[in-house]
N, C-alpha and C positions, 0 to 999 in steps of 0.2 A: 563672267565678263560684264554682265549687267550691273552688279554691285560696284565694280571698279569704276565704271563710267559714271554711275550715279553719284558716288562719293566725290569724284573729280569735278563733276558739273556743279554740285552743291557747294563744294569748296571754292570754286571760282566765283560763284555768285556771292558767297559770304565774304570772300576777300575783297571783291569790288565794293560791297557795301561798307566794309571796314575802312577801306582807303578813302571813300567819300566822307564818311563820318569823321575819320581822323583828320582829314584835310580841312573840314569845316570847323572842327573844335579847336585844333592846335593853332593853326595860323590865322584863320578867319579871313585871310586874303587870297584864298584859292580862287583862281579864275574859273568862270563858267565853262570855258572850252575844255579845261582840264577835267572838270567834273563830268562833262558830257562825253569826253573821250573814255574816261574810266568806265562810265556807265555803259557806253556802247560796246566796249570790249568785253566787259564782264557779262552783259546780257547775251551777246552773241556767242561768246565762248561757253558760258554756263548752260544756256538753253540748247546750244548746238550739241554739247556732250550728252545732255539729257535726251535729245532726239536720237542721237547715236545709240544710247542705251535702249531706247524704245525699239530701234531697228533690230538690235540683237535679240531683244525679248520676243519680238514677233517673227524672228528668223528671216529677216529681210537682209539684203546685201548693202543697203544704203548707209548703214552705220559704220561699216568697216573703214572707209577712207577718212572720215573726220576723226575717228578714234586714233588711227595711226598718225595722221598729220599733226593733230594737236599734241600728241605725246612726243613726236619728233621735235616739235617746237619747245616742249617742256625740257627735253634733254639739252637743247641749245641754251635755254635760259639758265639751266642749272650750271652750265659751264661758266657763265658770267657770275653767278652766285658764288661758285667755288673760287673764282679769281678775286672776288671781293673779300675773301677770307671767311665766308660763312659755310665752311665745308659741312657742318652739322645740319644745315638746311639743304644743301645741294645733294648730298648723298642719298637721303630718303626720296627726294624728288626724282633723281635719276633712276633709282631702283624701282620706284612705283611706275614711272613712265615706261621703263624697259619691260616690266611685267605686263603692263597693259598692252604694249605693242605686241609682245609675244602671244598673249591671249587673243588679240584681235586678228592676228595673222593665222594662228593655228586652229582657231575654232571656225569651222565652216558649217553654216546652217544647212540643214536638210531641206530640200525643196518640198513645198506643200503639195 
């Protein structure tokens, strides 16, 4: 469970950085509020999932809800990706999110 959440958190941070760099390099006219929005969402999402991974690693319960909620959102996002015609990107995202949700729900940490 911990590796799944770590991969997901690092991927979100990397994707946010990519979007910021791409916006600055390609158009050059990207607005500051767009950059700040991407940065805020990437930081909160990425570090939130890394904190959830830490919660699972230390066998605490606080990592479960963010892991499930963020992956439910990912399944919703994959629906829009699929409708845009990018099924090859939507399918792996859906499968990864479903696997993470299953692991987050089924793995119950033992009390210390």
